[in-house]
N, C-alpha and C positions, 0 to 999 in steps of 0.2 A: 317378676316375670315377664317382658317383653311380649306381647299379641300375635303369636302365629310365627313366630320367626323374627318379627322386624325386628330389627337393633340387636339381634342378639349377640351375647360375646359368650365365648367358652374360654376356660383357661388349662393348657394344655402344662401339668408338672409331668417332667421329665421326658425328654426329645432325643433321646436313644432311637433303636428300629423300630418298636412296636408307637412310640409319640411320634416320630417324625413322619411316618409312614401314614398314624392317622391324620398329622394335619393337613399331610395333603391331600387325602380325602375327603376330610369335609372342607377344603378349601375348595377345590375342585367341582361338589355337592352344591356349594350354592344356599347352603343352610344360614350360613351366621356371617356377619355383619363386621364382625371383629375375631380375629382370632388371637392368644397372649400363648407365649412360648415360654418355660421358666423350668431353669434346671441349673443343678447344685453350679454345673461349667456354665456360668452366665458365656463368656464368648461364643460356646460351640449353641448355646440356643441363639444368640444375636446373629451368629452363620446361618441354622436353619431358616430364621426368619428370613434375610435376606436371599435365601436360596430359591425362597418359593417368593416371595413377593416380587421377583424379576418376572414370574411368570400371572404376572395378573390378568395383563393385555389376555391371556388366553382364558380363563376364566367369569366368572359373574363378579364385581366390585366387592371385595374383601380387604381390611385392613390386617395385617400381619405385626405382630412388633413381640419383645424378649421387653423381661425385665424381671420381678422379682415377685411376692406372690402377694402382692400388695395390688397385682393386677386384677385379683379375688376382686375387688369391690365393686364392682356393678357386674359379676359375674350369675348366668342363667345354669353353664353348664362347667364343673372342675372336673376332669380327667387324670386319672394318677395315673401313673406308667414307671414314677421312681418308683429304684427298686436295683438289685441285684441280680444278676438269672442265678440257677439252680449249679452247679458244679459239677463234672465226674465223680462219681461215688459219694456226692453228698448227700445226706437226708433231706427230707423235708422237710424236717423239725429245724433242722439247722438254717436252710434257708427262709423260716416262719418267723424263727428269734432273729434274727437280722434284717429284714424288711419289717419286721413289726415294730423294733428299735427305729427306725427310721420315720413310720408311721410317724412316732411318738411326738416329731418334732413338725414332723407336716401339718396334722389334721390340726391341731390349738392355732396354728396359722392362720390356716383354712378359714378354721372356724372365726376367727380374730378379725379377716380382710369382708368375706363373702356373706350377702345375704341370705337370713334363715330358709328365703326357700328356694334361695338355688340346692341343686341337685350336683351330689357327688357320685362320681363313675368312679370303682376302684379295679383296673384291668393288671396291677402287679402279682405274680404270682409269689404261693400259694391264693388264688384270687378268692374266693371263699375264707380262709382261714385270715385273709387282711379285710375283706369286708366287714364282716367279723370288729376285727380290732378296731376300723375305720368307724363303725357303727358306736361303739364303746367309748368310744375316745370324743365326737362328735357330740356337741349340744343340738344338733336339729333334728330334725324327727326324725326316725329309722327309717323312712319309705324312702327320704329323700338321700339315703347310703348306698348305693347298689352297685353291684359286680360283675362286671361283663356275662359269668359264669357259664353257663353251658350255650352263649348265643350262636358261639363259630361250632360249638359240637352239632347242634341243633341243623345247622347250616351243612355240615358235612355229611349227616347223614342223611339230607335231602338230597343233599349230590347223588350220594356213591346210590341212594335207595332208585331214585330217578336213572341213573344210570344204567342201572341195572335189567328199570323195568321198561325199559324206551323210553323214558317220559319225563317233561322239562322239570326241570324240578322246584317249579315255582307252580306246581300244580299237584306240588305230596308235599302234605302236612304230617311233618311228624316232629317230635320232642323227646331229647337227651335231657335227662334229670338228675338232681342231685354233685355230687361231687364235679368242679371239674377237675377229672382228675380220673386215676386207674378203678374207683368206683362208681364212677358215674354207669347208669339204666339207660338202656332206651328204652323207651315206653312203645313199644308193640301194637300191644293194646289200644293208643290210641290213633296209632299212624293209621292214614287214609289216603288215596290217591282221587284225584277227582270226584272228593264226596264222598267213595265207595272203601269202606273197613277191608283191609287185607284178603280178611277171611271170605270178603264176596269177592273182591278184584282180583284174586289169586287163580281162582277155580274157568276164570276167564281168559286169562292169559294162557297164550300159546307156549311158553318157555318152558312147563314143570317144572317150577321147582320146588327143591328137597330144603327140609328144615334145615341143612347146613349150608345154606346161601345167608339164613337169617343170622349166622353164628358169625360166619366169615365179615358179614358187613357191621355188624358191631362190632367187631374184634376191630375192622380196622378203620372204624370212628374213634374209638376206642385209641389205637395207635397212631393214629395221623401226625398228631405231632411230634413223637417220636422217628419217624419216616422222615421227614422235613426235616426235624434239627439232623440228622443223620446226612444226609446232601447239603444242606447249606445253612448248619450251625444256628439260625433259628427260627421264628415263624411272626408272621408282622402284617403281610398285604392281607390276607382273608381277615384277620383281628383289627387292620382297621375298618373295612371295607365293613363288619359286625358293631364296630363303636359309632360307625359313623349313622348306621340303623338306630341303634340305640338312640343320639342323642336327637337324629330326625324324630321318634315317637314323643320324646320332650319335649323339643321347642313347638315344637307345631300339635301338642297337644290331642294326640292321636289315637289313644287309648288299644295302639298294638299291644296285640298277647304273644311276647317276647320273652325266652328263659335266663332271663336276668337272676345276679345271686340277693337274696333277700332274706331278712332274721325271721329265721321264721318264729308263729306265734299260736302255733296249733294244728296248724296242716299236718296231716295224718300222725299227729301225737306228738309232732317233732316241735321244740320249742328250744330258744334260748342256741338257734346257730344258726349260721348261714350258707346256702343253699339255693341251684336253681329248678324251679318251676314257673310253669307258666305262669307270665302275671300281665297284668294289665298297664301297658305303661305308657302314664304322659304328662303333663306337665309337675306333677307330685311325686314323681319319681316311679318308686315301685306301687302304684293304685290300691293294687290288690292281687296276693298270688291266690290264682283256683286249685279249689283240691278237686281235681277230675277223677274220674271214676278208672282209676289203674286195675290190673288183675293181681291177685293177693301174692305171686312173686314178688313182682317188681315193689308193691308199698316196703315188703320184706327186702329185698335186695337195699331199697331207698332209705331205711332205715337203718340197714347196715353202715350204707353211705353216711349219713348223719352220725353215727358211732365214730368213727373213723376222725371226721373232723372235729367232734366233741374230744377226743383223744387229744388230739394235737394242740387244743383249745387250754385243755386243761396242763396239759406240759409246757405251755409261755405261759401259766399262772392265772389264765383269764377267769 
């Protein structure tokens, strides 16, 4: 991998709404020297590359090209956003089965071309199940196959809590763990504002909040994507920024703590399933998942979240 992002190359596999928004965020962010766009619709990828590169006078120097998976040959990071979206009335199992089949074609080709130290980031939903599929199919170290996980959910949590408390979200430290989905867990026990835990911060706050405020915030975080999809059909801008943050941590070898999805190896007694915990993210990918002091109810909910994901894996024959 290139040093601190110098000459770094990223390959985006799938240039739909999420893939194209992420390519734009990365282009504007100045992290990379080359962004490669790959899609089953080659002409669409070429069109996206043309549209983006025409704005090159307004951003730091970057090359944007379109092609096939052979572009992974010198990749530092590969983002997979390829797959289809969930249809109305469809189960997650149906979606998982179809997207897992797509991954069976993509992952071996990525391994064929990409160097073993390249990091794969999965964003296709259901992201935890497909991160597990990618980790099982890939020959690279599992730490180098991660999912976007609850990185965006954690950002939503920080935003909503900051808005509620009248504090800049950048001064709120809060994590959502577990599945990126209906069983996700807001880790209130780890949440702090300006270094103070909530049970220390709240008594000094004049708002006089009740316990129901926490329930509403957690519900709003969990259902945010549904609300956005109902209004505009899809979510893509915020997840693009979340992906840029993950890529930055990898390319710059930052050792940043982000809630990416990665293969569990015994944390909280959970094994052989991918879900999100606060992880140290650097050029190795998910260098280490942190087993932080969650409350007993939160651990119980986390275990239930893992069980839901394991059931889907079993139904898929994994």
